[in-house]
N, C-alpha and C positions, 0 to 999 in steps of 0.2 A: 475647686476648693470647697470646704464645708462651711456651713453657717453656724453650727453648734459643735462643741467638743466638751467632753466631761472628763475630768481627771480627779482621782481620789486615792486615799490610802497610800500604800507604799509604792504604787506604780507611778513614778514621777517622770514627767516629760519636760524638757527644757523650754523656756519661753520662746527661744528662737525657733525650735521645731514646731511648737504650736502655732506660732505666727506664720510659718511656712505653709502649714496645712490649711489654716483658715483663709477664707475669702475676705476681702475688704468688708468691713462692718460685721464680720463674723464674731461670734461670742463663745467664750470658753467659761465653763463653770468649774470652780476649784473648791474642794471641800476645805473646811476650816483647818483640818489637821495636815493640809498639803502644802504648808508654807507659802501662802499666796504672795508674800513679799518677794519670793523668787521670780515672780513674773514682772519683769521690769520693762525696759525701754520699748520693746515692740508692741506691748499691749497696754491698754488704758483701763483702769477700774471703772465700773458702772454700777450704780445703785440698782438693786433688784429686790423685789418684795415677794413674799410668799414662799421663799426657799431658805428656811432657817438653816444656818450652818454652812451656807454656800456663799461664795463671792464670785461676781461676774467680771470678766475682762473682755474688752472689745479690741479688735484689730482696726486701727483707724484707716480711713480712706487715704491711700497714698497720694501725695501731692503731684506725683508725675502722671497720674491717670486723669482722664477727662471723659465726660459723657457725650452723648450725641442726641440731643433732645428734639430736634426738628429735622426736616428733610435735608437741609443743607447745614447741619450742625446746630445753628442757633437762629434767633430772629433777625440777625443782621445779614443773613444770606451768604456768609463767607464759609465755604465748605472745607474749613481747615480746623482740625482738632489741635488743641494745645497739649495733647498727650505725648510725653517724651519717652514713654516705655515702648512705644510701637516702633519696631524696626522690620527688617526683612524677615518674613515668616519662615521659621525653621521647625517649630514645634506645634503639634496638634494638641490643643487643650481639651476639646470635646467635639464630638460629632453626633448629630441626631438626624432623624428623618423629617420629612420624606427625602428619600435618596435622589429623586428626580422631580423636576417640574413636570407639569402635565404633558406638554407637547410643544415643539418648536413653533407650530403654527396655531396654537391656542393663545389666548391672552395670557400674559405672564402670571405665574402662580403666586408671586409675592408682590403686593401692591405698595406696601409701606413698611418701614421698620425704624424704630428709634430706641434709645437706651437711656435710662436714668435710675438712680438709686440702686445700682447693682442688678438691674433687671433689663431684659430686652422685651420689646413689644412689637409684634409682627401681625400684619393683616395677610393671611395666607390661605390658599386653596389646597386642601388636603384630600381632594377626591382622587380616585385611582389615576395613575399616569397612563397616557397613551390610549385611553378608551374614550371614544366620542359618544355623544348623545347621553352622557350621564350628567346630572345636575352638579353644579359646583358645591363644594363643602367648605365655605369660607368661614373663618373665625379670626378673632383677635386673640392671639396666644402670647402669654407672658411666660418667660423662662428666666431662670437664674442665669445671669450673664456670665458667671464664672464656672458653672458645671453643666449648663444646658438643660437642667431638669425643668419640666413643665410645671409651672406654679398654678396656672388657671387658664381656662378658655372661655370666651364668650362668642357664641355663634353670631354671625352677621348674615342677615337675610337681604335679599334684593341687592346683590352684588355680583359682578361678573358680566360676561359678554351680553347676556340678555338685556342688560340695562343700557347698553350704549352701542352695540354693533348689530349687524344684520344676520350674521351667521357665526357659528361656533368655530369652524375651521376655515382658515383663509391663509394664503401664502404668507401674508405679512400681518397677521392678526396680532403679533407681538407689538407692532407699531400702531395698531388700530385700537388703542386704549387712551383714555384721557390723560394728558400730561400732568393733570392736577392730582392724580391719585396718591403719589408719595407725600403730598402736602396735607393730607387729611388726618394725620396722626401726629400729636405732640405729647410730651410727658414731662413730669417733674418727679422728684423722689417719692411723692405721696399721691399724685393724681395723674390720670391719663385722660386726654381729650381726643375724641374720635367721632366720626360720623358712622353710626351703626347701620348703614345702608347708603346706597348711592344718592338717594334723594333725602336722606334722614337728617334731622337736626343734630347738633353736636351734643354728645353725652359726656358727663364727667364720671369717671370710674375710680374706685379705690385701687391704687397701684398694687397693694398687697394681696387683695382678695378678688379683684375683678368685679366687685359689686357695683352696679350702677347707682350712683349717689343722686344725681339729678340730670335732667335733660333740658336743654335750653330751646324750647319750642320755637322761639322767635328766630332761630337760626336755620330753619329748614332750607335745604338746598346749599348748605355751606360746602365750600370746596378747599380753599387755601387757609390754613390755620397758623396763627402765631400766638405765642405767649410772651407778653411783654409788660412789665410794670403792673402786675396783678390785673391785667386785662387779657381777655381772649378776643383776638382780632381775626376777622375772616372775610373773605370774599364769598358772595352768595350768588349762585346761579339762579336766574329767573327762568326756570326750565319750562320748555314747551316742546311738543313733538316735532314741529316743523318751523321753518323760518317764515316770516310774514312776506307777502308779495313785495318784490322790489328790494328786500333786505339783503345786504351783502352776506355772502357765505363766510366771510372772514372776520365778522364782527359779532359779538354777543354782548347783550346788555347785562350788567351785573350791579350788585350793591356791595358796599363795604360796611360791616357791622362790628361795633365794639361792645363787649359785654363786661361789666364790672363783676369780677369773680367773688367779691365779698357779698354782694347782694343778689347776683344772678340776673340783674336787670340790664336792659340795653342802655349803654351810656350815650350812644349816638349811632345813626345809620345814614349813609350817603348813597343815593341811588343814581340810576341812569348813567352808569359808567360804561363806555364802549371798550370791552376787552377783546384782545386778539383770540380768535376761535382756536381751540385745540381739538375740536371734533367737527369735521367738515359736514357738508349738507347730507351725505348719504348715511349718516349715523342717526340713530333713533332719537337721541336727545342732544341738545346743544350745550356746550360748556366752554369756558374760556379761562385764561390765566391773566392775573394782574401782577404776578411776580412780586408779591408783597414782601417788604423788609421794614424793619423798625430800628430807630436809633435816636439817642438823646430824647427829645420830647416830640418826635415826629414819626409819621408813617409815610412810607414812600411806595409808589406803585407805577407801573407802566401800562397806560391804556393803549389803545390801538394807534394813537397818533402822538401821545405826549408822555413825558415823565411828570409826575404830580407829587407834591408834598402836602400832606394833610396834618393839621394840628392833632396830636394824640388825645388832647383833652376833650375836644368838641367836634372833631372831624371837619373843621373849616379848612378850605383850601388856602395854603400859604403861598404857593407859587406853582407855575406850570411852564415846562420847557419842551420844545418840539423834539421828538426823537427822529432818527433817520427814516426816510419815507419808505413806503412799500411800492416801489416802482416796478419791480420785476415780478415774474409769474412762476418762479421756480418753487416747487412744492415737494414735500415729503411724499412717500408712497401713500400715506394716509390721506393726502390732499391738503394738509396744513401748509400755509406759506412758510418758506424757510425764514423769511424776515420776521415771522411771528415768534420765532425761537429766540428768546432774549434772556439776559441775566442782569439782575440788580444786586448791588452789594454796598453796604454802609460801613464806613470805617473812619474814625477820627475826624468827624465833621465833614467828610467828603462822601459823595455818592458816585459809585462807579457803575457804568452801564455798558453792556456789550450786546450787539445785534448782528446776526448773520446777514451778510449782504445779499446772498442768494444768487449771485451772478454765475456761480459754478453749479452745474447740474449734479445733483447728488448721485444719481444712478451711474454717471460717467466718471465719477471721481473716486477711483479705487482706494486712494489713501484717506479719503474723507477729510482733507485739509480744506476747510471752507472759509473764505475770506469773511472777516467780521469788522465792524466799526466799534472802537472802544472809546468811551468818553468818561471824563471826570468832571463832576459838577460840585459847586459849593452847596452843601446840604442845607445851608441856612437861607440862601438866596436863589438857588437854581441857576446861577451864572456858570457857564462852561469855563473850566480852568484849562483843560487841554483835550485834544482828540488825536488819535492815531489809529493806524490799521493793525488789526490782530487777526487771529484765526481760531476756528473751532476744530479740534481733532476728536471727533466722535461721530456717532451715527444716530440721526433722528433726535438729537438732544440740543439744548441750548449751549452756547459757547462757555468755556471755562474761564473764570477769574478766581485767582487765589491770592490772598494777602497774608504774608508772614511778617515777622519783625524786620526782615531784610528788604522785601520788595513786593510789588504787585507782579504776579507771574501770569504771562499770556503767551500763547503760541504765536509764532511768526508766520505771516501769510506766505504761502507758496513754498515753505521750507519745513523740514522736520527739525525745528529749532525752538527751544523754550527761551523766552526773553524775561529777564528780571528788570522791571521798570520802576523808576523812582515815582511813587504815587503822588508826590507834590507837583511835579512838572512834566511827567510823561517821558522823560529821557531814559534810554536804555542803559542800564548799568552793568548788565551781564548777559551773555548768551551761552546756552548749552546745546550742543548738537545732540539730538536724541534719535538720529537716524538708526542707530544700532538696534534700538528696541521698538521703534514705531514704523520703520520702513520694512514691513513684513508682508507675507502673502495674504494674511487674513484682513478683512475689513475691520474698522474700529467697531467695538461692541456698542450696542444701543443702550448705554446708560451713562450717567454723569460720572466724571472722574472725581476723586476725593483726595484729601491731603492732610498732612500734619505739618508742624513747623519745620520738619527735616525732609519729608518725602512728599512727592506727588505720586499718586497711584493711578496710572493710566490703564486703559482696558483695550489692548489690541490683541495680542496672542493669549494673554491670561491676565496677570497683574504685573505691570512694569513698575519698578521702583526707581524713581528719579531722585537721587540724593541731592538736595538743594545746597548742602554744605560742601560736599566734595565733588559733585558732578558725576559720581559713579552711577552706572546704569546696570540694573539687574532685572531679569525676567523670570517669573515663575510661570511656566507654561501650564502647569497642572492646577492652577487656581483661577476661579472666575466667579462672578455673581450672576444672578438671574437677570433676564431681560428687563429693561426699564428701571429697575431699582439699583442693581449692582452690589457694591460692598459697603460695609460700615466700619470705620476705624474708631474704636472706643475701648475704654477699660483696659488699656494696654494690649489689645488684641485687634485683629482684623476679622470681622464676621463676614462669611460668604453665605449666600442663600442658595437653595436648590435651583438648578438650571436644567435646560433640556439639551445642552450642547453636546455634540459628538466629536469635536476637535480634540486631538490627543487622547482618544478614548482609552488607550491602553495604560495611560499614566495619570490622567487627571483624577482629582478627588471629587466625590459626589456627596450631596447631603447638605445639611445645615451645620456649619462648622465655625469654630473659634480657633484662630491660629495666633501664635505668639512668637516673639524672637527666641532664639536659642538661649537656654539657661546656662550654656557653657558646659565644659567637661564636668562630669560627676566627680565629686570628691569621695574617693573610696576610703572607707575606714580601714585601719590596720587589721590584719587577719584575725588577731585575737579578739577584736571587738565586733566582728561581723556576725557572731552568733552568741546568743544568750541561752545558756543551758538551763532548762527547767527541770522540775522533779521527774518528769517522765523520760528525760533524755537517756538513751542507751538501753531503755527497758525493752525486753522482748516478751511477748505473750508465751505462756507455757502450752504444753501439748493439749491440755484440756480445753483451753480457750480456742486454740486452733481448730 
């Protein structure tokens, strides 16, 4: 869709047609003699200065569309969009480069992506694909979310495998990346917050221009970012090249910092928090996740041993509750403990937590159905309300928890079954057999699944659409996202990122794409209305011109 459209004189276009062409928040300028009163319901008048004789109309943001401002949609950690326009992808809205991610055994080419204000923001490596020994070409790229046009780029230095790994090419280098990377980028309609380097502090950028407005130097080493109640909240890596003698490989010391966005000053910081390591000992730098989420007037985190609630105003600890222990030694190929892969989610005064139990060896589990413990706690007191077994159906990622208006959705241990659970007491209210789409030859892809209120989008063969309303199952084999990040449902579309995958190579789609539900059959105009004859119609040049 377009952002601007101009109409004047005798060439009139209906308001419905202009609204169809314009993207949400797009503007049309109408000349005074063009009967602006004819532009009715679909468009809203807006004051404009400096354009004498013109009237501006704006296409409002549709209520059915939703943004995706954080790694897992919002600061509550629930990876469920409220977008009701997203359905099974049938139409291609736009496609841009790069066509391929760099290599299956390189670190993934897309580290993070979010969307706000009709724009997408992506941390991406645009260096040539398939060529080793070339430096990365990392940038923060802003695009128009509705037509894919690049709006601006900001180069990012000190990013890529040199900052955390020992080599560029490795059989499982796609997994040898910090799990915190997708959490380093958040956005609003007006501002973008990002670390402009692996060890850099957080910078605030103008979402329209990409200009760096200010940098919060006190946040150097920031990794997980949340925007909540006009505060920028983050965990901060206390980076050092190697672990201290006797220090566990599985624990990293971190801080939590809150910055007041009005003043740019630190509201509070809380240090010496033992986070679960997401980069084992053979990596150059150590990093860890606290799985930060926020809700009401609290901040919640999972350190290595406990679930913790901090007061949002001053960072004081409100309560602490033990999480399931790390008794097993099952690890990802990168060396990270499976039980370090956890999920936190806040909803309606409750805190939901899931942790892989790690009793099943990942390499021997073809279907990647890994047993997990799911708990629900009172967010105000930390008291456990209920606990039950669940499962993770993915590769090298934390277990999925989705909350919609109907239920908390969790996979069933040992089966290809999706359970709908009453979030108040943990009872199963519905089960959907998803064997048809998940019991396949391919392993689960190594990125988190996402959802809307109607669909869960899993990642086995491509994108599997599990309809939560009807139970219908659909697979699009030709669609997938890049390693570790995956896809993003937002703005009425599903965005897929460049990937290095060779599966279904004759039919799959490549590149950076936005896909939408089918618009339905085209309404053809009557034959007499399909052509408008102008003054030159039927004219033939004479011999001299020929």
